[in-house]
N, C-alpha and C positions, 0 to 999 in steps of 0.2 A: 665380877664386880667392876665397876667403872674405875679406870685408872685416874680419873679426875676427882675422885671423891676426897674428902678431907683426910681420911685415914690412910689411903693407899697411894696417894700421889707422891712420888719420890722427890719432887721439887718444892716441897711445902715450906712455907714460912709462917709468919703470924697470920691470924685469921682476920678477914675483913670485918671492920666494925659493924657494917650494916648486915652481916650475915654470919652469925656465930657458927653455923654448921658447915661453912665452906672455908677453904684456905686458898691462899694465893701463891703464885710463883715467886720465888726469890732466887734469881740467878746470880752467880758470882760476878758476871760481867755487867749486871744491871745495878750493882750497888751505887747509891747516890754519889755523885762526884762533887765533893765539897771542897772546891778550890777557890781561892780568892781571885777576883778579876785581875788579870795582869796584862800589861801592855805587850809583853813578849808574845803571848798567844794571839793577841789582837793583830800584831804585826805579821805573825805567821799566817793568819787567815787572809789578810789583805795582800800577802805576797803573791797570791794567785792572780792579782790584777796587774802585776808587774810586766808580764809579756805584752800587755795591751796599752801600757801607759804612754809609750812614745807615739803610738799610732793615733790615739783618740783623746788622750788626757788634755793636751794643749787646747784642742778645739772645745772640749767641755768646759775647761777653765775660762776660756774666752767668752763663751756663751753665758756662763755663770756670772762673770763680772759685768757683762753687758746688760743682762737681765736685772741684776741687783742695782746697778747705777741708774737705770731708767726708772726703777721702782722708787728709789730714794729721792729722785728729782721731783716726782709728782707732788708730794706734800708741800715742798717749798714753793713750787710754782703756784699752787692753788691758794696757799695761805698768804705768803708775802706779796707776790705779784698780783694775783687775781683780787684778793680782798683788800689788802692795805693800799694798793696803788690803783688798780683798774677800777674796782667798784667804788672805793672811797672817793676817787677823783672823777668818776663817771667817764672813764676813758674806755670807750667801746672798742677802739682799735686794738689797744693793748689786751683787752679781755678776749677778743677774737684770736689774737696771736697766741695768748696763753692757752686758750681752749684747743686750738689746732695743734700746738706743741704737745699738750698732754695726750691728745688722741694719737699723735705720731709716736709718742713714747710707749703708749700701750701696745701699739702694733709691733714696735721693735721688741718689747718685752715678750709678747706672744710668740713671735718668730724665734727668739732666742730660746724660749722654753721648749718649743716644739723640737728644735734641733738637739737641745740638751737631753731631753727625755728619750729621743730616738737613739742617740749614741750611748747613753748610759744603759738602756735596755739591751743593746747589742753586747756591750762589755759584760753586763751582769749575767746574761745567758751563757756567754762563753766561759765565764768564771765557774758558773754552776756546772757546766759540761765538764770542765777540767777537774773540778773537785770530785764529781761522781765517777769520772773515768779513773782517776788515780786511786780512789777508794776501792772500786771494783777490781782494778788490776792488782792492788796490794792484797786484797782478800784472797784472790786466786793463788797467790804465792804462799799463803800461810799454811802451816803444817796441820796434819790431821788432829793433833792434840788440841788445837785451837777450836775446831769444830766439835770435838768430843764433849766439851764443857759448855757449849753455847747452842741453844736451839736455833733452827733456821730463821724463825720469825724475828728473833732478836738481831740477827745479822741483817735481815731484810729491812728493818726499820731504820738502820743507820744509812743505808744506801738510798732510801726513798724519803721518808719523813724528815729525818734530820738534815739531809741535804736540801730538801725543798724549803725548809724553814729559813734558809739563808738567802732565798731568792729576793725578798723585799729589801734586805740589807744591801745587796750588791746592785740591784736594778735601779733603785732610787734612794734608798736610805742614806748611804754614805754621801752621795752628791748633795742631797737635800740638806744634810747636816752641815756640809761645807758652805752652802748658800746661806743658811741661817746664821752661821757664825760670822760670815762676811757682812751680812745685813745687820746683825747686832752691833758689830764693831762700827760700821758706818753710822748707824743711828746714834750710838753713844757719842761719837765724835761730833756729829751735827748738833745734837742736843746741847752739849757742853759749849760749842762755839756760839750757838744762838743765845743761850742764857745759862751760864754755868750754875747759878743758884737754883733755878727751876729744874735743871737737869739732875743735879744731885738729890734734890727733894724727891723726884719721881723714882730714882733708883734706890731709895732707902729699902724698899721691899725686896729687892733682888737677893741679897744675902739670906734673908729670912726664908724665901722660897727655896733656895738651894739647900739650906740647912734641913728643912722639913723633908724635901725629896730625897736627900742623901740617906735619911733614916730608913727609907723604904727599899733602898737599892738591894741590900743583902737579902731581905725577905722575898722580894720579887724574883731575884735570880734563883733562889732555892725553890720557889714555887714553880717556876717554869721547868726547872730540872726534874721536879717531881712529876709534872705533866708528861714529860718525855719518858720518864721511867714507867709510868702507868701505861702509856700507849705502847711502849716496847713489849710489856708483858701481855697486853691484849693481842698484839700481832703474833707473839710467840705461841700463845694458846690457840689462836685461830689456825695457825699453820698446823699444829699438832692435831687439832680437832678435825680438820679437813682430811689430813692424811689418815687418821684413824676412824673415819666415819663408818666404815664397815663394822669395825669392832663395837663401836658405840651402838649402832642399830642392832647388831646381832645379840647384844646383851640387854637391849631395851633400856639403855641408860641415857636417853635423850633428855628426860626431865632433870636428871642429876647433872648432866653436862650443861644444860641451859641455866640451871641454878648457880652453878659455879661461874659461868660466863657473866651472868647478871651481877654477881658480886664484884667481879673485876671491872665490869662496865660502870657500875655505880661508883666505885672508887675513882675511876678515871674522870667521871662527871664532877665529882666533888673536888678533885684536884684541880680541874680546869676552872671551876667556879671560884676557888680560892685565889688562883693566880689571876684570873680575870678581874676579880674584885680589887685586888691590889693594883692591878694595871690601870683600872679606871679611876683610881684615887688621884692620879696625877692631874687629870683634866680639871676637876673641881678646885684643886689647890691652886692651880695656875690662874683659874678664873677669879677666885677670891682674892688672890694676891694682885691680879690685874685690876680688879675693882677697887681695892684699897689704893693702888697707885693712881688710878684715875681720879679718885676723890681728892687725893693730895694735890694732883695737878690742877684741878679746877679751884680748889680752895686757895692754894698758894698763888695760882695764876691770876685769880680775881684780885687778890691783894696786890700783886705786882702791877696789874693794870691800873688800879686805883693810885698806886704810887708813881705811875707814869713810866715804869721801867720796861714794860712790854706792851704791844698793841694787841687788838683783837685778832688780827690776821696771824700774828706770831703765836698767839695762844692756840688758834685753830691748827696751825702748822705743828705745834707741839703735840696737840691731841692726836693728829694723824700719825705722827712719828711714834707716839707712845702706843697707839693701836697696833702699829706695825712692829712695835718692840715686844709686846707680849705674845703675839702669834708665833714668832720663831722660838721664843722660850718654851712655849707650849709644845711646839713640834719637837724641839730638842729633848724635852722630857719624854715624849712618846718615842722619840728615836732611841733614847737610852733604854727604855723598856724593850724596844725592838732589838736593840743590841744585846740585852741580857738574854732574850730568847735565843738569838743567834749564837751567843757564846755558850749557852747551855748545850746546844746542838753541836757546836764545834768541838767542845770538850769531848763529847762522845765520839765524834768523827776522828779526832786526833788520837783518841785512845786506841782505836783500831789501827790507824796509820802508824802509830808508834809500836804496835805489836810486832815483835821480831819472830820470824819463822824459826822453830826449833830445829828444823831440817833445812839446810841450805848449802850453797856452794862455798867451799873454802876459798880464801883469797888465793888467786892464781891457779884454781882448779882447772885441769885440762879436760878436753872432751874425751869421752870414752870411744876408742876406735871400734871398728866393726869387730864384734866378738864371735868366738867359736861357741861359747855357751858352757864353759867349765865353771861350775858354781861350788863354792866351799864355804860352809859356816864353821867357824872355829871357836869353841868354848863360849858360845853366845849366851849371854845373860841379858834379859830385858825386863824392865819394870814400867808398867803404865803409871803407877804411882810409887813413890819411894817406899821401900820396905815390902812391897807386894810383887814378888817375882812371878812373871808369866812364863818365862823360859829360864831353865836352870842348867847352864853348861851344855848347850846343844852342839853336837858335831855332826855335820852332814856334808857329804861330798857327792856331787852329781857330775859325771863326766859329760862332755859335749855330746848331745844327741840322746842322752839317757832320759827315761821317764821315771820320776820319783813320785810315789803316792804317799800322802800323809793321812793317817787314819787315827781315830781316837774319839773318846767321848767329848761332848760339848765342854769347852773350857780347857781342853788339853793343850792348846797352843798352836793348833794347825794354822789358823788364819793369821796369827801373830807372825809366824815364820814367813808367810806370804807377804805380809806388810813390810817386813824387814828386807826381803829380796828387792822389792820395788822402792825401797827407802822412803816409805810413807812415815816411818819412824826410824830413828837411829838406835843401834844397840847400846845397852847400858855398859856391857863389858864384852870383850871378844871382838870378832870381826866377821863381815860378810864380804867375800871376794868373788869376783867374776874374772875368769882368765888370769887369776893371780893378782888382780888390782882391787884394792879396798874400795867399795862403792862410795865411801865418804870422801875419797880423793878425786872424784871425777864430777863433772857437771851433771846436775840432776836431769836436765833435758836430754842429754846424750845417753844417759842410762835408761830412762823410761821409754825413749824412742825405740829401744831394742827389746822391750818386754811387752808382751801382750797379755791382757787380763780379761777373763770372762767370769763374772760373778753370778751367784745364785739369783740375786735380785737385780737383774739387769735394768739399766736405765735407757728408756727410749725417749728421745727429744721430740718436741712438736716439730712437724715438718714432713717431708716425704720419706718413703722407704729408702729411696736412693740416697738422700741426704744423710740419713741415719747410718747407713753402711759406710758412706764416704767419710764419715767422721774419723774412721780408722786411718785414712790417708787421703788428704784433701785433693791431691793431684791425680787421683786414680781415674781411669777412663771408665766409661759405661761398660766396655767389654770386660775389664778387670773385675768390676763389681759383679757382673753376671757370672763370671767364672767362679768366684768364691761362693756365691749363693748356690750354684750347682754343686759345688764340692761339699757343702754342708747340708744338702738336700732341702734348701729353702726356696729355690727357684720355682718349684711347682706351686707352693701355696701363695707366693708373691704374685704369680701370673693369674691366680684365681681371684685376686682382689679386683675391684672395679677399675682402678687406675693402674694396676700393675706396679711397676717400680715408682711411679709418680703418685701413688695413693698417699693422701695426707693422713698422718696418724696424730692423735692428740698427745698431750703431755703424758709421759710414762707409758704410752702405747696401750691405753685402757681398752681400745677396740680390738686388740690382738690377744690371743690366748697366751698363757705362760710359756708354752712350748714354742710358739711362733716368735715371741720376743727373745727367747733364748737362742733360737736359730739365727736371728738377726745379729745378736751380740757375737755369736761365733763367726759370722761372716765379717763383721766389723773388725774383730781381732785378727782374723786371718788375712784380711786385706792389708793390714799394717805389716805383714810378713815379719814377725818378730823372731829373734833367735832364741828367746826364752818365752815359753807359753805357760801361763798360769790358769788353771781351771779350778776355781774356788766354788765347790758344790755346783758346778755348772750344769749338771744333769739332774739335779735334785727335783726340779719342777717340771720335768719332761716325762710324758707318758712313755710306756714301755715300747710302743711301736716307733715313736720318734727317736727314742734312745737307741734302738737297733740301727736306725739309719745313720745316726751320728757316730755310733761306734765304727761302722764301716768307713765313714769319712775320716775319722780320726786316725785310723791305721795308716792312711796315706799322708794326712796333713801333719801329723806329729813326727813323721820320718825326717831325720836330720835336725830336729829341734830339741833343745833341752826343755823338758816339761815337768811342771809340778802340779800334781792333781790332788785336790782335797775332795774327799767323797765319803758320805755315809753309806751310799749304795755300793757295796763292795764288789758287785759284779762288774762295775765299770773300771776297776783297777787291777783285775787279776792278771792282766798281761803286762803290768808295769815292770820295769827292770829292777826296781827296788821299792819295797813297801816299808814305811817307817811307822811304827806304832808309838803314839805319844800318850802320856798320862800325867796330868798336873804339871805340864811344862818340862817333862823329862822323857827321853827316849827309852822305851822298855824293850822293844824288839825291832829288828830290821832284817830284811831278806826278801827273797822272791815269794810269790804266793805259795808255791809248792813247799818251799823250805819252812815257811811259817806254819803251814798246815801240819807238816810232819812234826814240827816242834811242839805243837799242842798247847800253846800259851794263850795270851790275850787275843791275838788275831784269830786264832782258830775258834775261840769262844764267840767272837763277834760274828764270824761267818755262820757258825751253827745257829746262833740266835736269830739271824736274818732268815735262814732257810726254814726255821721252825715256824716263822710267821708268814711264810709265803703261801 
């Protein structure tokens, strides 16, 4: 049955209102972020602009002031000089001078805007680059428990959609807001200087407008947060659906899966419509307020003309300034909406950036020197979740060069031990030591650089065969790459491919067989030349013929290295120096293959069970 159905999905939450038969994802990390807008976070977001402030900010400010001054000069020239003096007195010379001056000011304004837009776009794109880079770099440093509770799609949406939503803010939003504020301040001063009575009358509506718009701010912010939440869930589901497409088609659950997706898609559409409706409410409110202000201007302005306090040209100047007054207020309202969208995304970005790795370097941790490979687990207890022990007092010792096999039923703790050796997790109690040094006391990079891992579900990156193998050691030569592929019997199949080592493989190596992908992962691990080699079900997906080739190679390749081998296929571990049998996080038996067979316990039963099914 489909894993996406309402009954069997492990990530269920409340059911979508538009589809009572389906449920939606509710992830812990996707809980709505209900935080008040705060200037501290705003400052943190704009701190990414600081490295570029000295380079370009002075020029941008200069262009901003120049463009604003030229724009504010035009209404005065056209109203006071052109109408009240040139036209009233039939002074064509003055009219030509004013007209030429206005045209010149428009050219200056255009040039200033061109340069300003160019440089703000440069800064904006650099800031977006820095934010995305710092986020991706930080995510790579986070521990496995972070990814255990978050689907890949949820992480993906932070690096792509949430960062992209900041682009408008940094490329033009912030600078435009600064321009509008300067323009507003300039208009207010000019209006009050020209006629303070008429100026105050026009600005009566400004507090009303701000009061009404303030009431919508909280709702708009929460609405855009909800949009981000819904989009994150869609991305998460899409990632899972694509990864599990074979299972979906194998069980003919396409209709069920589509029904589930449609429910999420409809919720996303409804959420966007709600946020967009609130967003669009700003424009009409500003227009209505501006219309009321214009009515006040012409009503009171006509009265003042009759009283002889203002002229027709002065009233036209006022009208032009008032027209320029409402436009920046409208843009600032839209800018605030844009800021709310950006802040909703920044909250989600900073949530990840503030996440601390549960596994990291201690202050003053030293690099692990070149190791011999003596591994010791002492009284190790580990819990993935508090109160649920995956390992219970494990004691294991592997001398340098020994091969240790870990066997047991699913969930017995084999892979957990492997994860602790590489320090993907830290022990809850006890210690893991290599050459007598606790792995928690050394730098992670120096530890993992000396450990090679081959997993059952090996990952092949998009690129060439050569690039995938070289991932084990980036400075390896082509000769070294060819040597390790010959050692693991991969050279023959690589040369049979159309491009040989330069054959392009798609993501996850879908064009290669399971066995071929596993051979490449062997070559990758061996190229790194680790002192400790971990094989976690590394031969489980390989056919018998390929396994025989690898067994021959491993006899030579494992020589001199400490190795930990996890395997259900017991024929691959019979020559191990020590076999450890695990059950529910405890060691039940240990010894060589022959010793455990003579003992006649759990291991002997596993061997007999496998041979019965051969």
